C-alpha positions as CSV (number, residue, x, y, z in Angstrom):
1,M,3.3,10.5,-18.8
2,A,5.8,8.8,-21.1
3,D,8.2,10.8,-23.2
4,Q,7.3,10.9,-26.9
5,R,10.0,13.3,-28.2
6,E,11.6,12.4,-31.5
7,T,15.2,11.4,-30.9
8,S,17.5,11.4,-33.9
9,D,20.3,8.9,-34.4
10,K,22.7,11.8,-34.4
11,K,21.6,13.0,-31.0
12,V,21.9,9.7,-29.2
13,G,24.9,8.5,-31.1
14,V,23.3,5.2,-32.3
15,Q,25.8,2.7,-33.4
16,K,24.6,-0.5,-35.1
17,V,27.0,-3.2,-34.0
18,D,27.6,-6.6,-35.6
19,T,27.1,-9.4,-33.1
20,K,30.6,-10.7,-33.8
21,T,32.1,-7.5,-32.3
22,L,29.8,-7.3,-29.3
23,N,31.5,-6.0,-26.1
24,E,34.5,-4.5,-27.8
25,P,35.7,-1.3,-26.1
26,K,34.1,1.8,-27.5
27,Q,35.5,5.3,-27.6
28,E,34.3,7.5,-24.7
29,T,31.9,10.3,-25.5
30,V,31.1,13.7,-24.0
31,D,27.7,14.0,-22.3
32,A,26.6,17.1,-24.2
33,T,23.0,16.6,-23.1
34,K,23.9,18.0,-19.7
35,K,23.7,21.4,-21.2
36,E,20.5,20.8,-23.0
37,T,17.1,21.6,-21.5
38,H,13.5,21.3,-22.7
39,D,11.8,24.6,-21.9
40,E,8.3,23.0,-22.5
41,F,8.8,20.8,-19.4
42,K,9.1,22.2,-15.9
43,K,12.4,21.4,-14.2
44,L,12.1,20.4,-10.5
45,E,14.4,22.6,-8.6
46,N,13.7,20.8,-5.3
47,M,11.3,18.3,-3.7
48,K,9.0,21.2,-2.6
49,D,7.9,21.4,-6.2
50,M,6.3,18.0,-5.9
51,E,2.9,18.0,-4.4
52,F,1.1,14.7,-3.7
53,N,-1.9,15.8,-1.8
54,S,-3.9,17.0,-4.8
55,P,-3.7,14.5,-7.6
56,Y,-5.1,15.3,-11.0
57,Q,-7.1,12.0,-10.8
58,S,-7.2,9.0,-8.6
59,F,-8.3,5.4,-9.4
60,E,-9.0,2.7,-6.9
61,L,-7.0,-0.5,-7.8
62,E,-7.7,-4.1,-6.9
63,A,-4.1,-5.0,-6.1
64,D,-1.6,-3.2,-3.9
65,N,1.2,-3.1,-6.4
66,G,2.1,-4.1,-9.9
67,P,3.8,-2.9,-13.0
68,M,2.5,0.3,-14.6
69,A,3.4,2.4,-17.7
70,S,2.0,5.4,-19.4
71,S,1.9,7.3,-22.7
72,N,0.8,10.8,-23.2
73,D,-2.8,9.5,-23.4
74,H,-3.1,6.2,-21.6
75,I,-2.1,4.4,-18.4
76,L,-1.7,0.6,-18.4
77,I,-1.7,-1.3,-15.1
78,Y,-1.1,-5.0,-14.5
79,E,-3.1,-6.4,-11.6
80,N,-4.7,-9.8,-10.7
81,L,-3.6,-11.4,-14.0
82,K,-5.2,-8.8,-16.2
83,F,-4.2,-5.5,-17.9
84,V,-6.4,-2.5,-17.2
85,L,-6.2,0.6,-19.5
86,Y,-7.1,4.1,-18.3
87,D,-7.1,7.5,-19.9
88,K,-6.6,10.7,-17.8
89,D,-10.2,10.6,-16.5
90,K,-11.6,7.0,-16.5
91,K,-11.1,3.3,-16.9
92,L,-11.4,2.4,-20.5
93,K,-11.1,-1.4,-20.8
94,E,-9.4,-4.5,-19.4
95,I,-8.2,-7.8,-20.7
96,E,-7.4,-11.0,-18.8
97,W,-4.0,-12.4,-19.6
98,K,-3.0,-16.0,-18.7
99,E,0.0,-17.1,-20.7
100,Y,2.0,-20.2,-19.9
101,G,5.7,-20.9,-20.4
102,T,8.0,-23.8,-19.5
103,D,7.9,-22.8,-15.8
104,G,4.2,-22.4,-15.6
105,L,2.0,-19.2,-15.6
106,L,3.8,-16.1,-16.9
107,I,3.7,-13.0,-14.7
108,C,4.3,-9.5,-16.0
109,I,7.3,-8.0,-14.1
110,D,7.8,-4.8,-16.1
111,L,5.9,-2.5,-18.6
112,C,6.9,0.3,-20.9
113,Y,5.4,2.3,-23.8
114,C,6.8,2.4,-27.3
115,S,5.8,5.6,-29.1
116,S,7.2,4.6,-32.5
117,K,4.8,1.7,-32.6
118,N,2.0,2.9,-30.3
119,I,2.2,-0.3,-28.2
120,F,2.8,-1.2,-24.7
121,I,5.7,-3.7,-24.1
122,I,5.1,-6.5,-21.6
123,L,8.0,-8.2,-20.0
124,T,8.0,-11.6,-18.2
125,R,11.0,-13.4,-16.8
126,S,11.4,-15.4,-20.0
127,S,9.7,-13.5,-22.9
128,L,8.3,-10.2,-24.2
129,Y,4.9,-9.4,-25.6
130,Q,3.3,-6.3,-27.2
131,L,-0.2,-5.0,-26.4
132,N,-1.7,-3.3,-29.5
133,L,-3.7,-0.2,-28.4
134,E,-5.9,-0.3,-31.5
135,T,-7.0,-3.9,-31.2
136,F,-6.2,-4.4,-27.5
137,E,-4.6,-7.8,-28.4
138,I,-1.5,-9.2,-26.9
139,T,1.1,-11.1,-29.1
140,V,4.5,-12.5,-28.4
141,L,7.6,-10.8,-29.8
142,N,9.2,-13.8,-31.6
143,E,12.4,-11.9,-32.5
144,I,13.2,-11.7,-28.8
145,K,12.1,-15.3,-28.2
146,D,14.3,-16.7,-31.1
147,D,17.4,-14.6,-30.3
148,K,20.5,-16.7,-29.6
149,S,23.1,-14.0,-29.3
150,G,23.7,-14.8,-25.7
151,G,24.1,-18.6,-26.3
152,D,21.6,-21.4,-26.0
153,G,21.1,-21.0,-22.3
154,I,17.8,-20.0,-20.7
155,K,17.2,-16.2,-20.8
156,I,15.9,-14.7,-17.6
157,F,14.9,-11.0,-17.9
158,S,14.5,-8.4,-15.1
159,S,13.5,-5.1,-16.7
160,V,12.7,-3.3,-19.9
161,T,12.7,0.3,-21.1
162,N,11.9,2.0,-24.4
163,H,12.4,5.4,-26.1
164,D,11.0,6.0,-29.5
165,E,12.5,3.2,-31.7
166,H,15.0,2.0,-29.2
167,M,14.4,-0.7,-26.6
168,F,16.8,-1.9,-23.8
169,I,16.4,-5.2,-21.9
170,A,18.2,-6.1,-18.7
171,Y,18.8,-9.7,-17.8
172,E,18.6,-11.1,-14.3
173,N,21.9,-11.2,-12.4
174,G,23.1,-8.5,-14.8
175,Q,24.2,-11.2,-17.3
176,F,23.5,-8.9,-20.3
177,V,21.9,-5.7,-21.4
178,D,20.4,-5.8,-24.9
179,K,19.7,-2.9,-27.2
180,W,17.0,-3.4,-29.9
181,L,15.8,-1.3,-32.8
182,W,12.2,-1.3,-34.0
183,I,12.7,0.4,-37.4
184,P,12.5,-1.0,-40.1
185,K,12.0,-4.3,-38.1
186,L,12.8,-5.4,-34.6
187,Q,16.5,-6.3,-34.5
188,L,19.3,-6.6,-32.0
189,I,21.9,-3.9,-32.5
190,N,24.0,-4.2,-29.4
191,K,24.7,-6.4,-26.4
192,W,26.7,-5.7,-23.3
193,S,27.9,-8.4,-20.9
194,K,28.0,-8.1,-17.1
195,E,31.8,-7.5,-17.1
196,K,31.3,-4.3,-19.2
197,I,28.8,-2.6,-17.0
198,L,28.8,-4.0,-13.5
199,E,31.3,-4.8,-10.8
200,E,32.4,-8.1,-9.3
201,N,30.4,-7.6,-6.1
202,D,27.1,-6.7,-7.9
203,D,24.2,-9.1,-7.6
204,F,21.6,-8.0,-10.1
205,I,20.0,-5.1,-12.1
206,K,16.7,-4.2,-10.5
207,C,15.6,-1.7,-13.1
208,I,16.7,-0.1,-16.3
209,R,15.3,3.2,-17.7
210,T,16.2,5.5,-20.6
211,D,15.3,9.1,-21.4
212,G,16.6,9.0,-25.0
213,S,20.1,10.3,-24.1
214,H,21.1,8.3,-21.1
215,V,20.5,4.8,-19.7
216,A,20.2,4.5,-16.0
217,L,20.6,1.2,-14.0
218,L,19.4,0.5,-10.5
219,V,21.9,-2.0,-9.3
220,C,21.9,-4.1,-6.1
221,D,25.2,-5.6,-4.8
222,K,25.7,-8.7,-2.8
223,N,25.4,-6.8,0.4
224,K,21.8,-5.8,-0.7
225,A,22.8,-2.1,-1.1
226,F,21.3,-0.2,-4.0
227,R,23.0,2.4,-6.2
228,I,22.3,4.2,-9.5
229,E,24.7,4.0,-12.5
230,V,24.1,6.3,-15.5
231,F,25.6,5.7,-19.0
232,D,25.4,7.3,-22.3
233,F,23.0,5.8,-24.9
234,N,25.6,3.3,-26.1
235,F,27.2,2.4,-22.8
236,A,30.4,3.9,-24.1
237,Q,30.9,6.2,-21.1
238,R,29.8,5.9,-17.5
239,L,28.4,9.3,-16.6
240,V,27.3,8.7,-13.0
241,H,29.2,6.2,-10.9
242,H,28.2,4.8,-7.6
243,L,25.3,7.2,-6.8
244,D,24.5,5.3,-3.6
245,I,21.0,5.2,-2.0
246,D,21.9,6.0,1.6
247,E,18.8,4.2,3.0
248,P,18.0,0.7,4.3
249,S,17.9,-1.8,1.4
250,S,14.5,-2.3,-0.1
251,S,13.2,-4.7,-2.7
252,S,10.5,-2.1,-3.7
253,F,12.8,0.5,-5.3
254,I,11.8,1.4,-8.9
255,L,13.4,4.0,-11.2
256,A,11.6,6.5,-13.4
257,T,12.7,9.1,-16.0
258,L,12.1,12.8,-15.9
259,F,13.0,15.4,-18.4
260,N,16.0,17.7,-18.2
261,N,18.4,15.0,-17.0
262,Q,16.5,14.2,-13.8
263,W,15.4,10.9,-12.4
264,L,12.9,9.7,-9.8
265,L,13.4,6.7,-7.5
266,T,10.4,5.4,-5.5
267,D,10.2,3.1,-2.5
268,S,6.7,1.7,-2.0
269,D,7.7,0.1,1.4
270,T,8.4,3.5,3.0
271,Q,6.4,5.6,0.5
272,T,9.4,7.7,-0.2
273,I,10.3,9.4,-3.5
274,Y,13.9,10.4,-4.3
275,L,14.7,13.2,-6.8
276,I,18.1,12.8,-8.6
277,D,18.8,16.2,-10.1
278,E,21.0,17.2,-13.0
279,N,23.9,17.5,-10.6
280,N,23.4,14.0,-9.3
281,Q,22.3,15.3,-5.9
282,I,19.6,13.2,-4.1
283,Q,16.6,14.8,-2.4
284,K,13.8,12.8,-0.8
285,K,10.2,13.3,0.2
286,K,7.9,11.0,2.1
287,S,4.3,10.8,1.0
288,K,1.8,11.6,3.7
289,D,-0.5,9.0,2.2
290,I,1.6,6.1,3.6
291,S,-0.3,5.9,6.9
292,P,-2.1,8.5,9.0
293,F,0.8,8.9,11.4
294,I,3.4,6.2,11.0
295,N,5.6,4.4,8.6
296,I,7.9,1.4,8.7
297,D,10.9,3.4,9.9
298,D,8.7,4.8,12.8
299,L,7.5,1.3,13.6
300,R,11.1,0.1,14.0
301,Q,11.8,3.0,16.3
302,L,8.7,2.3,18.4
303,E,9.8,-1.3,18.9
304,S,12.9,-0.1,20.7
305,I,10.9,2.1,23.1
306,D,10.0,0.6,26.5
307,E,9.3,3.6,28.7
308,P,5.6,4.5,28.7
309,E,6.3,8.3,28.9
310,Q,8.6,8.2,25.8
311,Y,6.1,6.0,24.0
312,E,3.2,8.3,24.5
313,S,5.3,11.3,23.7
314,F,6.1,9.7,20.3
315,I,2.4,9.0,19.6
316,C,1.3,12.4,20.7
317,Q,3.9,14.1,18.4
318,H,2.7,12.1,15.4
319,L,-1.0,13.0,16.1
320,K,-0.1,16.7,16.3
321,I,1.9,16.6,13.0
322,N,-0.5,14.5,11.0
323,N,-3.9,15.7,12.3
324,P,-3.6,19.5,12.8
325,K,-7.2,20.1,11.8
326,Q,-8.8,17.4,13.8
327,N,-9.9,17.6,17.4
328,F,-8.9,14.0,18.2
329,L,-6.0,15.0,20.3
330,T,-7.7,14.4,23.7
331,A,-6.6,12.4,26.6
332,S,-9.1,9.6,25.7
333,I,-8.0,9.3,22.1
334,L,-4.3,9.5,23.1
335,D,-4.9,6.6,25.5
336,L,-6.6,4.6,22.7
337,Y,-3.8,5.1,20.2
338,T,-1.1,4.4,22.7
339,S,-2.8,1.2,23.7
340,I,-3.2,0.1,20.1
341,F,0.4,0.8,19.2
342,Y,1.8,-0.8,22.3
343,H,-0.3,-3.9,21.7
344,L,0.7,-4.3,18.1
345,C,4.4,-3.5,18.6
346,H,5.1,-5.2,21.9
347,D,2.5,-7.8,22.8
348,S,4.0,-11.3,22.2
349,K,0.8,-12.4,20.6
350,S,1.1,-9.7,17.9
351,S,4.7,-10.7,16.9
352,Q,3.1,-12.7,14.1
353,Y,2.3,-9.5,12.2
354,Q,4.7,-8.0,9.7
355,P,5.3,-4.2,9.5
356,K,3.0,-3.8,6.5
357,Q,0.2,-5.7,8.4
358,I,0.6,-3.5,11.5
359,I,0.4,-0.3,9.3
360,C,-2.7,-1.7,7.6
361,I,-4.5,-2.2,11.0
362,L,-3.5,1.2,12.2
363,T,-4.6,2.9,9.0
364,I,-8.0,1.1,9.1
365,I,-8.6,2.1,12.7
366,H,-7.6,5.7,12.1
367,G,-9.8,5.9,9.0
368,L,-12.8,4.6,11.1
369,L,-12.1,7.1,13.8
370,C,-12.1,10.0,11.3
371,E,-15.3,8.7,9.6
372,I,-17.0,8.6,13.0
373,Q,-16.0,12.1,13.8
374,R,-17.0,13.5,10.4
375,H,-20.5,11.9,10.4
376,P,-21.6,11.5,14.0
377,G,-24.9,9.6,14.2
378,D,-25.0,9.0,10.5
379,I,-25.6,5.3,10.4
380,I,-25.5,5.1,6.6
381,K,-22.0,6.7,6.4
382,L,-20.8,4.4,9.1
383,N,-22.3,1.4,7.3
384,K,-20.3,2.3,4.2
385,A,-17.1,2.8,6.2
386,F,-17.4,-0.6,7.7
387,V,-18.2,-2.3,4.4
388,H,-15.0,-0.7,3.0
389,V,-12.9,-2.0,5.9
390,W,-14.1,-5.5,5.5
391,D,-13.6,-5.3,1.8
392,I,-9.9,-4.3,2.4
393,L,-9.4,-7.2,4.7
394,M,-11.3,-9.8,2.7
395,K,-10.5,-9.0,-0.9
396,T,-8.4,-11.7,-2.7
397,K,-5.0,-10.3,-3.6
398,P,-1.8,-11.8,-5.0
399,K,-0.3,-11.2,-1.6
400,P,-3.0,-10.8,0.9
401,F,-2.4,-8.7,4.1
402,F,-3.6,-11.5,6.4
403,N,-4.1,-15.2,6.2
404,Q,-7.3,-16.9,7.2
405,Y,-6.3,-17.4,10.8
406,Q,-5.2,-13.8,11.2
407,Y,-8.3,-12.3,9.6
408,S,-10.7,-13.2,12.4
409,I,-8.2,-12.0,15.0
410,V,-7.7,-8.7,13.2
411,I,-11.4,-8.0,12.8
412,D,-12.1,-8.8,16.5
413,F,-9.2,-6.5,17.5
414,I,-10.5,-3.6,15.3
415,I,-14.0,-4.0,16.7
416,Q,-12.9,-4.1,20.3
417,T,-10.5,-1.2,20.2
418,V,-12.6,1.2,18.1
419,F,-15.9,0.7,19.8
420,Q,-15.2,0.2,23.5
421,H,-14.1,3.7,24.1
422,R,-16.3,6.2,25.8
423,I,-15.7,9.2,23.6
424,L,-16.5,7.0,20.5
425,Y,-19.8,5.9,22.0
426,E,-20.8,9.4,22.7
427,T,-19.9,10.5,19.2
428,I,-21.7,7.7,17.6
429,L,-24.8,8.3,19.7
430,S,-24.7,12.0,18.8
431,E,-23.9,13.0,22.3
432,K,-21.5,15.8,22.9
433,P,-18.2,14.3,24.0
434,L,-16.5,15.6,27.1
435,H,-13.3,17.1,26.1
436,Q,-10.3,16.1,28.2
437,D,-7.1,18.1,28.1
438,I,-3.9,16.2,28.1
439,D,-2.0,16.6,31.4
440,E,1.7,17.0,31.3
441,I,2.2,14.2,33.8
442,R,0.2,11.1,33.0
443,T,0.2,7.4,33.9
444,I,-0.3,5.1,31.0
445,D,-2.1,1.8,31.4
446,H,-1.3,-0.3,28.3
447,T,-3.8,-3.0,29.3
448,L,-6.7,-0.5,29.2
449,F,-8.3,-2.0,26.1
450,T,-7.5,-5.7,26.4
451,Q,-11.0,-6.6,27.6
452,K,-14.4,-5.9,26.0
453,L,-16.2,-3.0,27.6
454,L,-19.8,-4.2,26.9
455,P,-21.5,-7.3,25.7
456,S,-21.5,-7.6,21.9
457,P,-22.7,-7.1,19.2
458,L,-22.8,-3.3,19.6
459,T,-25.3,-2.7,16.9
460,E,-25.1,1.1,17.0
461,A,-21.3,0.8,16.5
462,I,-21.5,-1.9,13.8
463,P,-24.8,-1.7,11.9
464,L,-26.7,-5.0,12.4
465,D,-27.1,-5.6,8.7
466,V,-23.3,-5.2,8.2
467,Y,-22.6,-7.4,11.2
468,N,-24.9,-10.2,9.8
469,E,-23.8,-9.9,6.2
470,I,-20.1,-9.3,6.5
471,I,-18.9,-10.6,9.9
472,L,-21.3,-13.6,10.5
473,K,-21.7,-14.3,6.8
474,L,-25.3,-15.3,7.1
475,P,-26.4,-17.6,4.3
476,L,-29.0,-16.2,1.9
477,V,-32.4,-17.8,2.5
478,P,-35.3,-17.7,0.0
479,A,-38.0,-15.2,1.1
480,E,-40.7,-17.9,1.1
481,N,-38.8,-19.9,3.7
482,I,-39.6,-17.5,6.6
483,E,-39.4,-20.1,9.4
484,D,-35.9,-21.3,8.4
485,S,-34.7,-17.7,8.1
486,T,-36.0,-16.8,11.5
487,Q,-34.5,-19.9,13.1
488,I,-31.1,-19.1,11.6
489,M,-31.2,-15.6,12.9
490,N,-32.2,-16.7,16.4
491,N,-29.5,-19.4,16.5
492,I,-26.8,-17.1,15.4
493,N,-27.9,-14.2,17.6
494,Q,-27.8,-16.6,20.6
495,D,-24.2,-17.6,19.6
496,V,-23.2,-13.9,19.4
497,V,-25.0,-12.4,22.4
498,K,-24.2,-14.6,25.4
499,Q,-24.9,-14.0,29.0
500,S,-21.6,-13.1,30.6
501,N,-20.5,-15.2,33.6
502,N,-19.4,-13.6,36.9
503,E,-15.7,-13.7,36.0
504,E,-16.3,-12.0,32.6
505,L,-18.5,-9.3,34.2
506,E,-15.9,-8.5,36.8
507,Q,-13.3,-8.1,34.2
508,L,-15.6,-5.8,32.3
509,A,-16.4,-3.8,35.4
510,D,-12.7,-3.3,36.1
511,N,-12.2,-2.0,32.6
512,V,-15.1,0.4,32.7
513,A,-14.1,1.7,36.2
514,K,-10.7,2.6,34.9
515,Q,-12.3,5.0,32.3
516,F,-15.2,6.4,34.4
517,K,-13.9,7.7,37.7
518,N,-17.3,9.0,38.7
519,V,-18.8,5.6,39.3
520,T,-17.8,2.8,41.6
521,R,-16.8,-0.7,40.5
522,E,-19.9,-2.1,42.3
523,N,-22.3,0.2,40.4
524,V,-20.7,-0.8,37.1
525,L,-21.0,-4.5,37.9
526,K,-24.6,-4.0,38.9
527,I,-25.4,-2.3,35.6
528,L,-23.6,-4.9,33.5
529,N,-25.4,-7.8,35.3
530,E,-28.7,-6.0,34.7
531,V,-28.1,-5.3,31.0
532,S,-26.6,-8.8,30.4
533,G,-29.8,-10.4,31.8
534,E,-32.1,-8.1,29.8
535,F,-30.2,-9.0,26.6
536,M,-31.2,-12.6,26.9
537,K,-34.7,-11.9,28.2
538,D,-35.6,-9.6,25.3
539,L,-33.5,-11.4,22.6
540,N,-36.4,-12.1,20.3
541,Q,-38.2,-8.8,20.8
542,D,-36.8,-6.4,18.3
543,M,-33.2,-7.0,19.2
544,H,-31.8,-4.1,17.2
545,E,-33.8,-1.4,19.0
546,K,-33.3,-3.1,22.4
547,L,-29.6,-3.2,22.1
548,K,-29.5,0.3,20.9
549,Q,-31.5,1.6,23.8
550,R,-29.4,-0.4,26.4
551,E,-26.3,1.3,25.1
552,R,-27.8,4.7,25.6
553,D,-29.1,3.8,29.1
554,I,-25.6,2.6,30.2
555,L,-24.0,5.7,29.0
556,E,-26.5,7.9,30.8
557,K,-25.8,6.0,34.0
558,F,-22.1,6.4,33.6
559,K,-22.5,10.2,33.4
560,M,-24.3,10.4,36.7
């Protein structure tokens, strides 16, 4: 939560400066606050003190990312062109915000809380607004809008921070940093130019934050390398110089303040949190919530692996680390994961996916596998799991994971990979899966899951109502129009369940035979021909139950 400690002018060394003397050299000060601590707040000795697996409270958001700020009592989040207010336990209210400037619709790029006024400050690229917590109204800060201290040129902001009655605003490209005072009225008391605080090779200020005694800048240079610079409250002394972030450059870095002269740096791309302690030492910790078993760094490493044995070893190690309590570590599941990873990382057709998209697909598949294992045979639980998956893929977002073309491909890929595997069928049908130990020497077939195993739709895998409503998007038909409704269902079902030709059945037979060594290819082909014919024959006679029974019959024949 935001810091609401009272900070006297004496403590922070506030100097009100006339605009005529802006940027004149100031006398260096001693950072006496290094010796000060606040016993009421716990100091983080190391990253082990930070536990992310058991949050106090969790809220499901509509957007993947967006500005957020907090007070001691509230959390304000900007998502999908609206501000949403929470307390510690629940969502309180929301307000849609569409404000237009000279360049079109204004977007909130940063938020902070002002304890002296009990307001949230909203920053756009060209202006600042305040959200009054009592009235929940948003108004423009005209003092900022009318300020001409930097000349008559267009002002482009990048970040804002506030502590008690003091507010700092950073400009894009590091052009200026402004310091404003709220009491008795909002007024500019200092302004520093780029030459005073940045270096010649610096590109822009990504983030500015203050703890009431220091001001920290997250700076990006022209080589796209990030570092942290810390100044005293008046930019009279540079207290931390060139604290470099020794990681690949990321546009998702954001800085946050802690008590006792500590800072947090987060990277949403890699789900990494960095702790900068009072001695300016950096420790980092990766959140396990990023993905079940992989992150962007791992993905880059996988792309460079070509040997099947090394590839499977990598996947196996991640499954062991991230799923110690789950019994998914069998030969069948290892084959499944290896095939999925290899397809997404190496198949030429999958090169269209960005790393975040690949991680999204992997996370969804892993979540479905876990849900199937937790609730075998529970069709209601599986129904909810699938609805949640399609909701993730279909929901409109400022930056959607997949475009319209990719969406259908991704859904088809998830359906095929998750529900064509023998151990998953057995689990879904409440059969006891045959546990397969992982041999030390194994041959990996990366094309194992490129063909559909059985004719679709597999209604026991995907509940028929979910398939009709979410995948096929059946139009709603009035209840009195029964004939039209039945005709629509029959037409669509015939489009979905088609009799396989000989070539397709042979491909399916090859795929099945690879997984079931106790049956011959000829027997598999015979079964598939039989089932495919019966699908069409019995199409209009309680299709759901017929398909369900055929799946069970096939599995029983495979076990012979």
